[in-house]
C-alpha positions in Angstrom: 2.9 18.2 12.3 3.5 19.0 8.6 6.8 18.8 6.8 7.4 21.0 3.8 10.0 20.8 1.1 10.8 23.8 -1.1 11.5 22.3 -4.6 12.9 24.2 -7.5 10.3 26.0 -9.5 8.9 28.2 -6.7 6.0 26.0 -5.5 5.7 24.3 -2.1 5.0 20.6 -1.8 3.0 19.7 1.3 3.9 16.1 2.1 1.3 14.2 4.2 2.5 10.6 4.5 3.0 8.3 7.5 6.5 7.0 8.2 9.7 7.4 6.2 8.8 7.4 2.6 10.3 8.7 -0.6 7.7 10.9 -2.4 8.5 12.2 -5.8 6.7 15.3 -7.1 7.4 16.3 -10.7 11.2 16.3 -11.0 11.9 16.7 -7.2 12.3 14.0 -4.6 11.7 14.3 -0.8 13.2 11.6 1.3 12.8 11.7 5.1 10.4 11.4 7.9 7.0 12.9 7.3 4.0 13.0 9.5 0.2 13.3 9.2 -1.4 15.5 11.8 -4.3 13.4 12.8 -4.0 9.7 12.1 -7.1 7.5 12.1 -7.0 4.5 14.4 -5.6 1.3 12.9 -4.8 2.6 9.4 -1.7 4.8 10.0 -3.3 8.0 8.7 -5.2 6.5 5.8 -9.0 6.7 5.9 -11.0 3.7 4.7 -12.1 5.8 1.7 -8.5 6.6 0.8 -7.5 2.9 1.0 -10.6 1.9 -1.0 -9.8 4.4 -3.7 -6.1 3.3 -3.9 -7.2 -0.3 -4.2 -9.8 0.5 -6.9 -6.9 1.9 -8.9 -5.0 -1.3 -8.5 -7.6 -4.0 -9.0 -9.0 -5.2 -12.4 -7.9 -6.4 -15.8 -4.9 -4.5 -17.0 -4.0 -3.4 -13.4 -1.5 -4.7 -10.9 -4.1 -7.0 -9.2 -5.4 -8.8 -12.2 -6.2 -12.1 -10.6 -7.3 -13.2 -7.1 -4.0 -14.5 -5.9 -2.4 -11.1 -6.3 -4.5 -9.8 -3.4 -1.6 -11.3 -1.3 0.5 -8.4 -2.3 -2.1 -6.0 -1.0 -2.3 -8.1 2.2 1.5 -7.8 2.6 1.4 -4.0 2.2 -1.7 -3.2 4.2 -0.7 -5.6 7.0 2.5 -3.7 7.6 1.6 -0.1 6.6 -2.0 0.2 7.6 -2.3 -2.3 10.5 -4.7 -4.6 8.6 -5.3 -8.0 10.2 -2.4 -10.5 9.9 -5.0 -13.3 9.7 -5.8 -13.6 6.0 -9.4 -14.4 6.5 -10.0 -11.4 8.6 -7.9 -9.4 6.1 -10.4 -10.3 3.3 -13.3 -9.4 5.6 -11.8 -6.0 6.3 -11.2 -5.5 2.5 -14.7 -6.4 1.7 -16.1 -4.0 4.3 -14.3 -1.0 2.7 -16.4 1.7 1.0 -15.4 1.1 -2.6 -16.7 3.8 -5.1 -17.8 1.0 -7.4 -17.7 -2.8 -7.0 -14.3 -4.3 -7.6 -13.8 -6.4 -10.7 -11.8 -9.0 -8.7 -12.8 -9.7 -5.1 -10.5 -10.4 -2.3 -11.1 -14.1 -1.4 -9.5 -15.9 1.5 -9.3 -19.2 -0.4 -7.1 -17.6 -3.1 -4.6 -15.9 -0.8 -4.4 -18.1 2.4 -1.4 -20.2 1.3 0.5 -17.2 -0.2 0.1 -15.2 3.0 2.1 -17.9 4.8 5.2 -17.4 2.7 8.2 -16.5 4.9 8.8 -13.1 3.2 5.4 -11.9 4.5 6.9 -11.7 8.0 9.3 -9.0 6.8 8.1 -5.4 6.9 7.2 -4.4 3.4 8.7 -0.9 4.0 12.1 -2.4 4.2 12.2 -4.7 1.1 15.9 -4.7 0.7 16.1 -6.7 4.0 13.6 -9.3 2.8 15.0 -12.9 2.5 13.2 -14.8 -0.2 13.5 -18.6 -0.7 14.1 -19.8 -4.2 10.7 -21.5 -4.2 8.9 -18.2 -3.4 10.9 -15.9 -5.8 8.1 -15.6 -8.4 5.4 -15.0 -5.8 7.6 -12.4 -4.1 8.1 -10.6 -7.5 4.4 -10.0 -8.0 3.6 -9.3 -4.4 6.4 -6.7 -4.5 4.9 -5.2 -7.6 1.5 -4.9 -6.0 2.9 -3.5 -2.8 4.9 -0.8 -4.6 1.9 0.2 -6.7 -0.5 0.3 -3.7 2.1 2.4 -1.9 2.3 4.8 -4.9 -1.5 5.1 -5.0 -1.8 5.7 -1.2 1.0 8.3 -1.5 -1.1 10.3 -3.8 -3.5 10.9 -1.0 -0.9 12.6 1.2 0.6 15.4 -0.8 -0.8 18.4 -2.6 1.0 21.1 -4.6 -0.1 24.7 -3.8 
């Protein structure tokens, strides 16, 4: 099923995004349930190639994942949105099996995210951040995991709409 929004300016925005997400196109915002016609098993509609491309845009010097521990933010997002493994070691194995267009500058490494992935806020669905309860001790970690999750969501959102 495809949901369309007729923004001002006379063009049609085709929104292809799983779940309820806010997608902004130029000066227009669409907020509501949107659906992808054929979702791939286990990734909520995102192909491995789309996930790899989005991660490639997030990983490296000068990007949101600029050191290994920040992979925990990708873990939080992909665990909830794309049904990636909740086990952080299996998560890294899954990441490392993705078809990246070029090798990543910073690899996903279990030893660098295992402790962060046990923070209590990781048990909250990333799509409902306003409901997340964060302990004082985890506030800094939460801040950069949130930043990574938002950027990864933005990059994956680009795969689900086109302007015609």
